[in-house]
C-alpha positions as protocol buffer text, in pm:
chain_id: "A"
residue {
  index: 1
  type: MET
  ca { x: 6212 y: 9766 z: 6176 }
}
residue {
  index: 2
  type: ALA
  ca { x: 6102 y: 10131 z: 6261 }
}
residue {
  index: 3
  type: THR
  ca { x: 6313 y: 10385 z: 6425 }
}
residue {
  index: 4
  type: SER
  ca { x: 6079 y: 10409 z: 6721 }
}
residue {
  index: 5
  type: ASP
  ca { x: 6080 y: 9982 z: 6762 }
}
residue {
  index: 6
  type: MET
  ca { x: 6450 y: 10015 z: 6706 }
}
residue {
  index: 7
  type: LEU
  ca { x: 6478 y: 10235 z: 7005 }
}
residue {
  index: 8
  type: GLY
  ca { x: 6265 y: 10059 z: 7224 }
}
residue {
  index: 9
  type: PHE
  ca { x: 6472 y: 9717 z: 7132 }
}
residue {
  index: 10
  type: VAL
  ca { x: 6785 y: 9919 z: 7256 }
}
residue {
  index: 11
  type: VAL
  ca { x: 6633 y: 10020 z: 7580 }
}
residue {
  index: 12
  type: VAL
  ca { x: 6541 y: 9662 z: 7635 }
}
residue {
  index: 13
  type: VAL
  ca { x: 6878 y: 9529 z: 7545 }
}
residue {
  index: 14
  type: VAL
  ca { x: 7070 y: 9777 z: 7781 }
}
residue {
  index: 15
  type: PHE
  ca { x: 6837 y: 9734 z: 8047 }
}
residue {
  index: 16
  type: ALA
  ca { x: 6895 y: 9335 z: 8053 }
}
residue {
  index: 17
  type: THR
  ca { x: 7260 y: 9432 z: 8053 }
}
residue {
  index: 18
  type: LEU
  ca { x: 7261 y: 9635 z: 8346 }
}
residue {
  index: 19
  type: VAL
  ca { x: 7025 y: 9407 z: 8517 }
}
residue {
  index: 20
  type: VAL
  ca { x: 7267 y: 9112 z: 8449 }
}
residue {
  index: 21
  type: THR
  ca { x: 7587 y: 9323 z: 8513 }
}
residue {
  index: 22
  type: ALA
  ca { x: 7454 y: 9443 z: 8866 }
}
residue {
  index: 23
  type: THR
  ca { x: 7360 y: 9108 z: 8958 }
}
residue {
  index: 24
  type: GLY
  ca { x: 7727 y: 8958 z: 8861 }
}
residue {
  index: 25
  type: CYS
  ca { x: 7843 y: 9226 z: 9138 }
}
residue {
  index: 26
  type: LYS
  ca { x: 7625 y: 9147 z: 9402 }
}
residue {
  index: 27
  type: LEU
  ca { x: 7757 y: 8913 z: 9703 }
}
residue {
  index: 28
  type: SER
  ca { x: 7558 y: 8614 z: 9752 }
}
residue {
  index: 29
  type: PRO
  ca { x: 7589 y: 8323 z: 10001 }
}
residue {
  index: 30
  type: SER
  ca { x: 7519 y: 8107 z: 9714 }
}
residue {
  index: 31
  type: HIS
  ca { x: 7805 y: 8229 z: 9497 }
}
residue {
  index: 32
  type: TYR
  ca { x: 7977 y: 7923 z: 9452 }
}
residue {
  index: 33
  type: GLN
  ca { x: 7669 y: 7714 z: 9447 }
}
residue {
  index: 34
  type: SER
  ca { x: 7705 y: 7611 z: 9089 }
}
residue {
  index: 35
  type: THR
  ca { x: 8076 y: 7689 z: 9024 }
}
residue {
  index: 36
  type: CYS
  ca { x: 8261 y: 7513 z: 9334 }
}
residue {
  index: 37
  type: PRO
  ca { x: 7985 y: 7361 z: 9552 }
}
residue {
  index: 38
  type: LYS
  ca { x: 8227 y: 7247 z: 9787 }
}
residue {
  index: 39
  type: ALA
  ca { x: 8386 y: 7561 z: 9859 }
}
residue {
  index: 40
  type: LEU
  ca { x: 8266 y: 7610 z: 10211 }
}
residue {
  index: 41
  type: ALA
  ca { x: 8306 y: 7267 z: 10348 }
}
residue {
  index: 42
  type: ILE
  ca { x: 8665 y: 7292 z: 10203 }
}
residue {
  index: 43
  type: VAL
  ca { x: 8733 y: 7615 z: 10401 }
}
residue {
  index: 44
  type: ARG
  ca { x: 8529 y: 7490 z: 10697 }
}
residue {
  index: 45
  type: ASP
  ca { x: 8752 y: 7162 z: 10714 }
}
residue {
  index: 46
  type: GLY
  ca { x: 9064 y: 7385 z: 10700 }
}
residue {
  index: 47
  type: VAL
  ca { x: 8957 y: 7617 z: 10913 }
}
residue {
  index: 48
  type: ALA
  ca { x: 8906 y: 7310 z: 11202 }
}
residue {
  index: 49
  type: LYS
  ca { x: 9206 y: 7121 z: 11107 }
}
residue {
  index: 50
  type: ALA
  ca { x: 9412 y: 7436 z: 11190 }
}
residue {
  index: 51
  type: ILE
  ca { x: 9234 y: 7511 z: 11532 }
}
residue {
  index: 52
  type: LYS
  ca { x: 9283 y: 7148 z: 11645 }
}
residue {
  index: 53
  type: ASN
  ca { x: 9649 y: 7207 z: 11569 }
}
residue {
  index: 54
  type: GLU
  ca { x: 9654 y: 7549 z: 11767 }
}
residue {
  index: 55
  type: THR
  ca { x: 9370 y: 7699 z: 11908 }
}
residue {
  index: 56
  type: ARG
  ca { x: 9515 y: 8027 z: 11915 }
}
residue {
  index: 57
  type: MET
  ca { x: 9456 y: 8036 z: 11567 }
}
residue {
  index: 58
  type: GLY
  ca { x: 9142 y: 8060 z: 11537 }
}
residue {
  index: 59
  type: ALA
  ca { x: 9190 y: 8431 z: 11683 }
}
residue {
  index: 60
  type: SER
  ca { x: 9457 y: 8463 z: 11440 }
}
residue {
  index: 61
  type: LEU
  ca { x: 9228 y: 8389 z: 11118 }
}
residue {
  index: 62
  type: LEU
  ca { x: 8949 y: 8606 z: 11268 }
}
residue {
  index: 63
  type: GLN
  ca { x: 9193 y: 8915 z: 11294 }
}
residue {
  index: 64
  type: LEU
  ca { x: 9299 y: 8878 z: 10950 }
}
residue {
  index: 65
  type: HIS
  ca { x: 8977 y: 8938 z: 10791 }
}
residue {
  index: 66
  type: PHE
  ca { x: 8960 y: 9257 z: 11013 }
}
residue {
  index: 67
  type: HIS
  ca { x: 9294 y: 9393 z: 10930 }
}
residue {
  index: 68
  type: ASP
  ca { x: 9207 y: 9323 z: 10589 }
}
residue {
  index: 69
  type: CYS
  ca { x: 8885 y: 9487 z: 10536 }
}
residue {
  index: 70
  type: PHE
  ca { x: 8998 y: 9786 z: 10702 }
}
residue {
  index: 71
  type: VAL
  ca { x: 9272 y: 9878 z: 10446 }
}
residue {
  index: 72
  type: ASN
  ca { x: 9093 y: 9945 z: 10101 }
}
residue {
  index: 73
  type: GLY
  ca { x: 8829 y: 9715 z: 10192 }
}
residue {
  index: 74
  type: CYS
  ca { x: 8765 y: 9349 z: 10192 }
}
residue {
  index: 75
  type: ASP
  ca { x: 9014 y: 9212 z: 9902 }
}
residue {
  index: 76
  type: ALA
  ca { x: 9311 y: 8972 z: 10074 }
}
residue {
  index: 77
  type: SER
  ca { x: 9548 y: 9299 z: 10026 }
}
residue {
  index: 78
  type: ILE
  ca { x: 9682 y: 9189 z: 10359 }
}
residue {
  index: 79
  type: LEU
  ca { x: 9775 y: 8841 z: 10191 }
}
residue {
  index: 80
  type: LEU
  ca { x: 10072 y: 9024 z: 9936 }
}
residue {
  index: 81
  type: ASP
  ca { x: 10404 y: 8936 z: 9970 }
}
residue {
  index: 82
  type: ASP
  ca { x: 10658 y: 9259 z: 9893 }
}
residue {
  index: 83
  type: THR
  ca { x: 10708 y: 9327 z: 9493 }
}
residue {
  index: 84
  type: PRO
  ca { x: 10976 y: 9566 z: 9316 }
}
residue {
  index: 85
  type: ASN
  ca { x: 10624 y: 9760 z: 9280 }
}
residue {
  index: 86
  type: PHE
  ca { x: 10503 y: 9800 z: 9615 }
}
residue {
  index: 87
  type: VAL
  ca { x: 10560 y: 9740 z: 10005 }
}
residue {
  index: 88
  type: GLY
  ca { x: 10277 y: 9519 z: 10131 }
}
residue {
  index: 89
  type: GLU
  ca { x: 10092 y: 9517 z: 10430 }
}
residue {
  index: 90
  type: LYS
  ca { x: 10235 y: 9283 z: 10646 }
}
residue {
  index: 91
  type: THR
  ca { x: 10505 y: 9479 z: 10787 }
}
residue {
  index: 92
  type: ALA
  ca { x: 10286 y: 9736 z: 10818 }
}
residue {
  index: 93
  type: ALA
  ca { x: 10343 y: 9861 z: 11220 }
}
residue {
  index: 94
  type: PRO
  ca { x: 9952 y: 9722 z: 11320 }
}
residue {
  index: 95
  type: ASN
  ca { x: 10046 y: 9405 z: 11143 }
}
residue {
  index: 96
  type: ASN
  ca { x: 10450 y: 9338 z: 11167 }
}
residue {
  index: 97
  type: ASN
  ca { x: 10485 y: 9024 z: 11410 }
}
residue {
  index: 98
  type: SER
  ca { x: 10095 y: 9017 z: 11504 }
}
residue {
  index: 99
  type: VAL
  ca { x: 9924 y: 8886 z: 11251 }
}
residue {
  index: 100
  type: ARG
  ca { x: 9971 y: 8567 z: 11118 }
}
residue {
  index: 101
  type: GLY
  ca { x: 9807 y: 8243 z: 10972 }
}
residue {
  index: 102
  type: PHE
  ca { x: 9892 y: 8303 z: 10666 }
}
residue {
  index: 103
  type: LYS
  ca { x: 10020 y: 7943 z: 10567 }
}
residue {
  index: 104
  type: VAL
  ca { x: 9659 y: 7840 z: 10650 }
}
residue {
  index: 105
  type: ILE
  ca { x: 9521 y: 8033 z: 10410 }
}
residue {
  index: 106
  type: ASP
  ca { x: 9776 y: 7906 z: 10179 }
}
residue {
  index: 107
  type: ASP
  ca { x: 9694 y: 7555 z: 10271 }
}
residue {
  index: 108
  type: ILE
  ca { x: 9307 y: 7636 z: 10170 }
}
residue {
  index: 109
  type: LYS
  ca { x: 9358 y: 7820 z: 9912 }
}
residue {
  index: 110
  type: ALA
  ca { x: 9548 y: 7494 z: 9744 }
}
residue {
  index: 111
  type: SER
  ca { x: 9283 y: 7257 z: 9824 }
}
residue {
  index: 112
  type: LEU
  ca { x: 8973 y: 7510 z: 9673 }
}
residue {
  index: 113
  type: GLU
  ca { x: 9230 y: 7545 z: 9352 }
}
residue {
  index: 114
  type: LYS
  ca { x: 9266 y: 7150 z: 9334 }
}
residue {
  index: 115
  type: ALA
  ca { x: 8850 y: 7115 z: 9337 }
}
residue {
  index: 116
  type: CYS
  ca { x: 8819 y: 7411 z: 9152 }
}
residue {
  index: 117
  type: PRO
  ca { x: 9088 y: 7577 z: 8972 }
}
residue {
  index: 118
  type: GLY
  ca { x: 9066 y: 7994 z: 8971 }
}
residue {
  index: 119
  type: VAL
  ca { x: 8717 y: 8009 z: 9085 }
}
residue {
  index: 120
  type: VAL
  ca { x: 8727 y: 8080 z: 9470 }
}
residue {
  index: 121
  type: SER
  ca { x: 8864 y: 8394 z: 9576 }
}
residue {
  index: 122
  type: CYS
  ca { x: 9158 y: 8448 z: 9889 }
}
residue {
  index: 123
  type: ALA
  ca { x: 8895 y: 8709 z: 10015 }
}
residue {
  index: 124
  type: ASP
  ca { x: 8624 y: 8533 z: 10030 }
}
residue {
  index: 125
  type: ILE
  ca { x: 8859 y: 8285 z: 10216 }
}
residue {
  index: 126
  type: LEU
  ca { x: 8950 y: 8575 z: 10484 }
}
residue {
  index: 127
  type: ALA
  ca { x: 8534 y: 8631 z: 10515 }
}
residue {
  index: 128
  type: LEU
  ca { x: 8469 y: 8249 z: 10551 }
}
residue {
  index: 129
  type: ALA
  ca { x: 8760 y: 8145 z: 10746 }
}
residue {
  index: 130
  type: ALA
  ca { x: 8675 y: 8441 z: 11041 }
}
residue {
  index: 131
  type: ARG
  ca { x: 8275 y: 8306 z: 11042 }
}
residue {
  index: 132
  type: ASP
  ca { x: 8415 y: 7952 z: 11089 }
}
residue {
  index: 133
  type: SER
  ca { x: 8657 y: 8018 z: 11346 }
}
residue {
  index: 134
  type: VAL
  ca { x: 8429 y: 8188 z: 11552 }
}
residue {
  index: 135
  type: VAL
  ca { x: 8186 y: 7891 z: 11524 }
}
residue {
  index: 136
  type: TYR
  ca { x: 8450 y: 7630 z: 11591 }
}
residue {
  index: 137
  type: LEU
  ca { x: 8492 y: 7841 z: 11928 }
}
residue {
  index: 138
  type: ARG
  ca { x: 8111 y: 7839 z: 11987 }
}
residue {
  index: 139
  type: GLY
  ca { x: 8027 y: 8166 z: 11871 }
}
residue {
  index: 140
  type: PRO
  ca { x: 7750 y: 8279 z: 11698 }
}
residue {
  index: 141
  type: SER
  ca { x: 7714 y: 8197 z: 11318 }
}
residue {
  index: 142
  type: TRP
  ca { x: 7629 y: 8378 z: 11023 }
}
residue {
  index: 143
  type: ASN
  ca { x: 7554 y: 8378 z: 10654 }
}
residue {
  index: 144
  type: VAL
  ca { x: 7867 y: 8496 z: 10445 }
}
residue {
  index: 145
  type: SER
  ca { x: 7799 y: 8691 z: 10132 }
}
residue {
  index: 146
  type: LEU
  ca { x: 8043 y: 8563 z: 9862 }
}
residue {
  index: 147
  type: GLY
  ca { x: 8165 y: 8698 z: 9524 }
}
residue {
  index: 148
  type: ARG
  ca { x: 8434 y: 8945 z: 9612 }
}
residue {
  index: 149
  type: ARG
  ca { x: 8770 y: 8965 z: 9403 }
}
residue {
  index: 150
  type: ASP
  ca { x: 9118 y: 9009 z: 9477 }
}
residue {
  index: 151
  type: SER
  ca { x: 9306 y: 9334 z: 9479 }
}
residue {
  index: 152
  type: THR
  ca { x: 9658 y: 9364 z: 9273 }
}
residue {
  index: 153
  type: THR
  ca { x: 9798 y: 9587 z: 9485 }
}
residue {
  index: 154
  type: ALA
  ca { x: 9897 y: 9641 z: 9873 }
}
residue {
  index: 155
  type: SER
  ca { x: 9886 y: 9982 z: 10080 }
}
residue {
  index: 156
  type: ARG
  ca { x: 10168 y: 9971 z: 10397 }
}
residue {
  index: 157
  type: SER
  ca { x: 10102 y: 10330 z: 10414 }
}
residue {
  index: 158
  type: LEU
  ca { x: 9702 y: 10287 z: 10497 }
}
residue {
  index: 159
  type: ALA
  ca { x: 9774 y: 10000 z: 10708 }
}
residue {
  index: 160
  type: ASN
  ca { x: 9976 y: 10211 z: 10893 }
}
residue {
  index: 161
  type: THR
  ca { x: 9699 y: 10485 z: 10926 }
}
residue {
  index: 162
  type: SER
  ca { x: 9374 y: 10291 z: 10888 }
}
residue {
  index: 163
  type: LEU
  ca { x: 9387 y: 10029 z: 11168 }
}
residue {
  index: 164
  type: PRO
  ca { x: 9378 y: 10150 z: 11529 }
}
residue {
  index: 165
  type: PRO
  ca { x: 9663 y: 10127 z: 11760 }
}
residue {
  index: 166
  type: PRO
  ca { x: 9624 y: 9899 z: 12073 }
}
residue {
  index: 167
  type: THR
  ca { x: 9664 y: 10266 z: 12253 }
}
residue {
  index: 168
  type: SER
  ca { x: 9369 y: 10444 z: 12100 }
}
residue {
  index: 169
  type: ASN
  ca { x: 9142 y: 10671 z: 12317 }
}
residue {
  index: 170
  type: LEU
  ca { x: 8732 y: 10611 z: 12277 }
}
residue {
  index: 171
  type: SER
  ca { x: 8726 y: 10913 z: 12009 }
}
residue {
  index: 172
  type: ALA
  ca { x: 9036 y: 10768 z: 11796 }
}
residue {
  index: 173
  type: LEU
  ca { x: 8841 y: 10429 z: 11784 }
}
residue {
  index: 174
  type: ILE
  ca { x: 8494 y: 10561 z: 11659 }
}
residue {
  index: 175
  type: THR
  ca { x: 8638 y: 10769 z: 11414 }
}
residue {
  index: 176
  type: SER
  ca { x: 8858 y: 10483 z: 11289 }
}
residue {
  index: 177
  type: PHE
  ca { x: 8535 y: 10235 z: 11307 }
}
residue {
  index: 178
  type: SER
  ca { x: 8341 y: 10532 z: 11169 }
}
residue {
  index: 179
  type: ALA
  ca { x: 8551 y: 10595 z: 10862 }
}
residue {
  index: 180
  type: GLN
  ca { x: 8459 y: 10260 z: 10762 }
}
residue {
  index: 181
  type: GLY
  ca { x: 8105 y: 10308 z: 10771 }
}
residue {
  index: 182
  type: LEU
  ca { x: 8127 y: 10095 z: 11113 }
}
residue {
  index: 183
  type: SER
  ca { x: 7887 y: 10261 z: 11375 }
}
residue {
  index: 184
  type: VAL
  ca { x: 7977 y: 10289 z: 11767 }
}
residue {
  index: 185
  type: LYS
  ca { x: 7731 y: 9949 z: 11816 }
}
residue {
  index: 186
  type: ASN
  ca { x: 7924 y: 9807 z: 11548 }
}
residue {
  index: 187
  type: MET
  ca { x: 8238 y: 9891 z: 11702 }
}
residue {
  index: 188
  type: VAL
  ca { x: 8175 y: 9751 z: 12057 }
}
residue {
  index: 189
  type: ALA
  ca { x: 8022 y: 9434 z: 11942 }
}
residue {
  index: 190
  type: LEU
  ca { x: 8343 y: 9377 z: 11680 }
}
residue {
  index: 191
  type: SER
  ca { x: 8575 y: 9471 z: 12013 }
}
residue {
  index: 192
  type: GLY
  ca { x: 8457 y: 9179 z: 12164 }
}
residue {
  index: 193
  type: SER
  ca { x: 8619 y: 8945 z: 11911 }
}
residue {
  index: 194
  type: HIS
  ca { x: 8915 y: 9020 z: 12173 }
}
residue {
  index: 195
  type: THR
  ca { x: 8768 y: 8732 z: 12366 }
}
residue {
  index: 196
  type: ILE
  ca { x: 9004 y: 8509 z: 12207 }
}
residue {
  index: 197
  type: GLY
  ca { x: 9349 y: 8505 z: 12125 }
}
residue {
  index: 198
  type: ARG
  ca { x: 9649 y: 8726 z: 12268 }
}
residue {
  index: 199
  type: SER
  ca { x: 9843 y: 9045 z: 12243 }
}
residue {
  index: 200
  type: ARG
  ca { x: 10227 y: 9121 z: 12272 }
}
residue {
  index: 201
  type: CYS
  ca { x: 10379 y: 9300 z: 12564 }
}
residue {
  index: 202
  type: THR
  ca { x: 10445 y: 9552 z: 12355 }
}
residue {
  index: 203
  type: SER
  ca { x: 10072 y: 9656 z: 12251 }
}
residue {
  index: 204
  type: PHE
  ca { x: 10038 y: 9685 z: 12657 }
}
residue {
  index: 205
  type: ARG
  ca { x: 10314 y: 9775 z: 12840 }
}
residue {
  index: 206
  type: GLY
  ca { x: 10223 y: 10159 z: 12873 }
}
residue {
  index: 207
  type: ARG
  ca { x: 9845 y: 10051 z: 12988 }
}
residue {
  index: 208
  type: ILE
  ca { x: 10005 y: 9816 z: 13274 }
}
residue {
  index: 209
  type: TYR
  ca { x: 10214 y: 10083 z: 13405 }
}
residue {
  index: 210
  type: ASN
  ca { x: 10050 y: 10410 z: 13333 }
}
residue {
  index: 211
  type: ASP
  ca { x: 9671 y: 10379 z: 13359 }
}
residue {
  index: 212
  type: SER
  ca { x: 9453 y: 10448 z: 13633 }
}
residue {
  index: 213
  type: ASN
  ca { x: 9136 y: 10244 z: 13527 }
}
residue {
  index: 214
  type: ILE
  ca { x: 9319 y: 9900 z: 13603 }
}
residue {
  index: 215
  type: ASP
  ca { x: 9293 y: 9651 z: 13886 }
}
residue {
  index: 216
  type: ALA
  ca { x: 9568 y: 9703 z: 14087 }
}
residue {
  index: 217
  type: SER
  ca { x: 9632 y: 9331 z: 14129 }
}
residue {
  index: 218
  type: PHE
  ca { x: 9554 y: 9263 z: 13737 }
}
residue {
  index: 219
  type: ALA
  ca { x: 9881 y: 9534 z: 13645 }
}
residue {
  index: 220
  type: ARG
  ca { x: 10081 y: 9365 z: 13900 }
}
residue {
  index: 221
  type: LYS
  ca { x: 10077 y: 8970 z: 13726 }
}
residue {
  index: 222
  type: LEU
  ca { x: 10111 y: 9131 z: 13398 }
}
residue {
  index: 223
  type: GLN
  ca { x: 10404 y: 9355 z: 13528 }
}
residue {
  index: 224
  type: MET
  ca { x: 10565 y: 9042 z: 13634 }
}
residue {
  index: 225
  type: LYS
  ca { x: 10569 y: 8873 z: 13236 }
}
residue {
  index: 226
  type: CYS
  ca { x: 10575 y: 9199 z: 13091 }
}
residue {
  index: 227
  type: PRO
  ca { x: 10869 y: 9413 z: 13253 }
}
residue {
  index: 228
  type: MET
  ca { x: 10928 y: 9814 z: 13186 }
}
residue {
  index: 229
  type: SER
  ca { x: 11173 y: 9689 z: 12889 }
}
residue {
  index: 230
  type: GLY
  ca { x: 11249 y: 9350 z: 12717 }
}
residue {
  index: 231
  type: ASN
  ca { x: 10985 y: 9057 z: 12621 }
}
residue {
  index: 232
  type: ASP
  ca { x: 10844 y: 9299 z: 12363 }
}
residue {
  index: 233
  type: ASN
  ca { x: 10702 y: 8989 z: 12191 }
}
residue {
  index: 234
  type: VAL
  ca { x: 10578 y: 8773 z: 12462 }
}
residue {
  index: 235
  type: PRO
  ca { x: 10176 y: 8713 z: 12403 }
}
residue {
  index: 236
  type: GLN
  ca { x: 9964 y: 8746 z: 12718 }
}
residue {
  index: 237
  type: ARG
  ca { x: 9569 y: 8655 z: 12674 }
}
residue {
  index: 238
  type: LEU
  ca { x: 9300 y: 8913 z: 12599 }
}
residue {
  index: 239
  type: ASP
  ca { x: 9029 y: 8717 z: 12761 }
}
residue {
  index: 240
  type: ILE
  ca { x: 9201 y: 8592 z: 13105 }
}
residue {
  index: 241
  type: GLN
  ca { x: 8895 y: 8372 z: 13197 }
}
residue {
  index: 242
  type: THR
  ca { x: 8830 y: 8174 z: 12885 }
}
residue {
  index: 243
  type: PRO
  ca { x: 9087 y: 8280 z: 12623 }
}
residue {
  index: 244
  type: THR
  ca { x: 8990 y: 7981 z: 12380 }
}
residue {
  index: 245
  type: LEU
  ca { x: 8611 y: 7993 z: 12408 }
}
residue {
  index: 246
  type: PHE
  ca { x: 8408 y: 8299 z: 12231 }
}
residue {
  index: 247
  type: ASP
  ca { x: 8175 y: 8440 z: 12486 }
}
residue {
  index: 248
  type: ASN
  ca { x: 8106 y: 8751 z: 12652 }
}
residue {
  index: 249
  type: PHE
  ca { x: 8364 y: 8733 z: 12886 }
}
residue {
  index: 250
  type: TYR
  ca { x: 8562 y: 9040 z: 12743 }
}
residue {
  index: 251
  type: PHE
  ca { x: 8286 y: 9242 z: 12862 }
}
residue {
  index: 252
  type: LYS
  ca { x: 8321 y: 9079 z: 13203 }
}
residue {
  index: 253
  type: ASN
  ca { x: 8663 y: 9167 z: 13217 }
}
residue {
  index: 254
  type: LEU
  ca { x: 8623 y: 9545 z: 13147 }
}
residue {
  index: 255
  type: LEU
  ca { x: 8375 y: 9574 z: 13429 }
}
residue {
  index: 256
  type: GLN
  ca { x: 8625 y: 9478 z: 13643 }
}
residue {
  index: 257
  type: LYS
  ca { x: 8880 y: 9707 z: 13508 }
}
residue {
  index: 258
  type: LYS
  ca { x: 9027 y: 9398 z: 13359 }
}
residue {
  index: 259
  type: GLY
  ca { x: 9108 y: 9487 z: 12968 }
}
residue {
  index: 260
  type: LEU
  ca { x: 9430 y: 9413 z: 12840 }
}
residue {
  index: 261
  type: LEU
  ca { x: 9438 y: 9661 z: 12603 }
}
residue {
  index: 262
  type: HIS
  ca { x: 9423 y: 10028 z: 12669 }
}
residue {
  index: 263
  type: SER
  ca { x: 9192 y: 10083 z: 12366 }
}
residue {
  index: 264
  type: ASP
  ca { x: 8934 y: 9771 z: 12548 }
}
residue {
  index: 265
  type: GLN
  ca { x: 8921 y: 9960 z: 12866 }
}
residue {
  index: 266
  type: GLU
  ca { x: 8802 y: 10265 z: 12679 }
}
residue {
  index: 267
  type: LEU
  ca { x: 8510 y: 10076 z: 12595 }
}
residue {
  index: 268
  type: PHE
  ca { x: 8429 y: 10097 z: 12970 }
}
residue {
  index: 269
  type: ASN
  ca { x: 8575 y: 10450 z: 13158 }
}
residue {
  index: 270
  type: GLY
  ca { x: 8306 y: 10654 z: 13184 }
}
residue {
  index: 271
  type: SER
  ca { x: 8129 y: 10727 z: 12887 }
}
residue {
  index: 272
  type: SER
  ca { x: 7792 y: 10629 z: 12758 }
}
residue {
  index: 273
  type: VAL
  ca { x: 7959 y: 10356 z: 12544 }
}
residue {
  index: 274
  type: GLY
  ca { x: 7974 y: 10201 z: 12862 }
}
residue {
  index: 275
  type: SER
  ca { x: 7644 y: 10079 z: 12867 }
}
residue {
  index: 276
  type: LEU
  ca { x: 7693 y: 9879 z: 12566 }
}
residue {
  index: 277
  type: VAL
  ca { x: 7970 y: 9697 z: 12738 }
}
residue {
  index: 278
  type: LYS
  ca { x: 7711 y: 9621 z: 13012 }
}
residue {
  index: 279
  type: LYS
  ca { x: 7471 y: 9495 z: 12812 }
}
residue {
  index: 280
  type: TYR
  ca { x: 7650 y: 9218 z: 12614 }
}
residue {
  index: 281
  type: ALA
  ca { x: 7823 y: 9135 z: 13021 }
}
residue {
  index: 282
  type: CYS
  ca { x: 7467 y: 9017 z: 13122 }
}
residue {
  index: 283
  type: ASP
  ca { x: 7336 y: 8943 z: 12780 }
}
residue {
  index: 284
  type: SER
  ca { x: 7570 y: 8701 z: 12561 }
}
residue {
  index: 285
  type: SER
  ca { x: 7260 y: 8648 z: 12332 }
}
residue {
  index: 286
  type: ALA
  ca { x: 7246 y: 9013 z: 12260 }
}
residue {
  index: 287
  type: PHE
  ca { x: 7640 y: 8995 z: 12212 }
}
residue {
  index: 288
  type: PHE
  ca { x: 7653 y: 8752 z: 11943 }
}
residue {
  index: 289
  type: GLN
  ca { x: 7336 y: 8933 z: 11795 }
}
residue {
  index: 290
  type: ASP
  ca { x: 7512 y: 9249 z: 11718 }
}
residue {
  index: 291
  type: PHE
  ca { x: 7865 y: 9104 z: 11663 }
}
residue {
  index: 292
  type: ALA
  ca { x: 7709 y: 8879 z: 11377 }
}
residue {
  index: 293
  type: ARG
  ca { x: 7531 y: 9160 z: 11266 }
}
residue {
  index: 294
  type: ALA
  ca { x: 7846 y: 9370 z: 11286 }
}
residue {
  index: 295
  type: MET
  ca { x: 8102 y: 9097 z: 11099 }
}
residue {
  index: 296
  type: ILE
  ca { x: 7836 y: 9086 z: 10815 }
}
residue {
  index: 297
  type: LYS
  ca { x: 7858 y: 9477 z: 10758 }
}
residue {
  index: 298
  type: MET
  ca { x: 8225 y: 9519 z: 10797 }
}
residue {
  index: 299
  type: SER
  ca { x: 8275 y: 9200 z: 10559 }
}
residue {
  index: 300
  type: LYS
  ca { x: 8111 y: 9434 z: 10287 }
}
residue {
  index: 301
  type: ILE
  ca { x: 8353 y: 9663 z: 10297 }
}
residue {
  index: 302
  type: ARG
  ca { x: 8429 y: 9776 z: 9977 }
}
residue {
  index: 303
  type: PRO
  ca { x: 8540 y: 9452 z: 9809 }
}
residue {
  index: 304
  type: PRO
  ca { x: 8627 y: 9419 z: 9460 }
}
residue {
  index: 305
  type: LYS
  ca { x: 8352 y: 9304 z: 9235 }
}
residue {
  index: 306
  type: GLY
  ca { x: 8273 y: 9268 z: 8909 }
}
residue {
  index: 307
  type: SER
  ca { x: 8563 y: 9297 z: 8659 }
}
residue {
  index: 308
  type: ASN
  ca { x: 8730 y: 9465 z: 8918 }
}
residue {
  index: 309
  type: GLY
  ca { x: 9079 y: 9279 z: 9084 }
}
residue {
  index: 310
  type: GLN
  ca { x: 9146 y: 8918 z: 9018 }
}
residue {
  index: 311
  type: ILE
  ca { x: 9091 y: 8556 z: 9110 }
}
residue {
  index: 312
  type: ARG
  ca { x: 9433 y: 8504 z: 9285 }
}
residue {
  index: 313
  type: LYS
  ca { x: 9591 y: 8141 z: 9240 }
}
residue {
  index: 314
  type: ASN
  ca { x: 9817 y: 8184 z: 9514 }
}
residue {
  index: 315
  type: CYS
  ca { x: 9678 y: 8446 z: 9744 }
}
residue {
  index: 316
  type: ARG
  ca { x: 10055 y: 8586 z: 9830 }
}
residue {
  index: 317
  type: LYS
  ca { x: 10054 y: 8716 z: 9472 }
}
residue {
  index: 318
  type: VAL
  ca { x: 9939 y: 8861 z: 9188 }
}
residue {
  index: 319
  type: ASN
  ca { x: 9848 y: 8620 z: 8903 }
}
């Protein structure tokens, strides 16, 4: 073969290799179509079973995905238990006594390992479980791109600094979401996830005793359940209207100064962001559409792909 022909052959081979590599690294809703065709159904059934057992679990599974993606990307690092080599994220301030649902993920992973061992990542389980939880609670659906791999480490320190606390003001919220590549619109839409679930007294005590932009009657009722001291871990509903339905009442509550968290009410506190709150309060379809788009965007924050990371056999520990 002539030298010029050989060079041409090499270029073609290299180009073909790059195409294959790029394709292999790209997330896709059909990623498990041939390797684990029942994967989506297994996750969906596991989520449905968990929510039937405890309705609050839907919000917990959605929160797990959010808290995972904001710390080093959507890599299931939040699921790792502590080891002699690193302290995991479960005991970080935003997660300790707050995030839950680990046993549900364990059960789903066990079912997947039985059906197709070593194929479905824990990070993908979190992404699917978040979507399926929202759908089960009558919220919007969206296509979940798959093919994430699982991290081999976790960072308690990053979890402490990357997740916005419930005491955040609007500027801090915007900075936190922007650091993840999410817009103000994404931030407001994703905050609507607080239409389900609960929060502990310790997370909003400052608001009900110190904030001025709060409905007085709403504050008094909460003060009866959450005194100045004690009852730290007693949970209260984030949405006082329909806490077990994924709808737009969260935004309607903000219009009435009945946001449970300080960070919630910051979205409707005289800034231009309030126009989005009004829009979503009046138009649930617009909220659903923007929430789904924001979830798709969030779920693609720096996921390990290709040869990075691994497919954990047990979501709580590295292989």
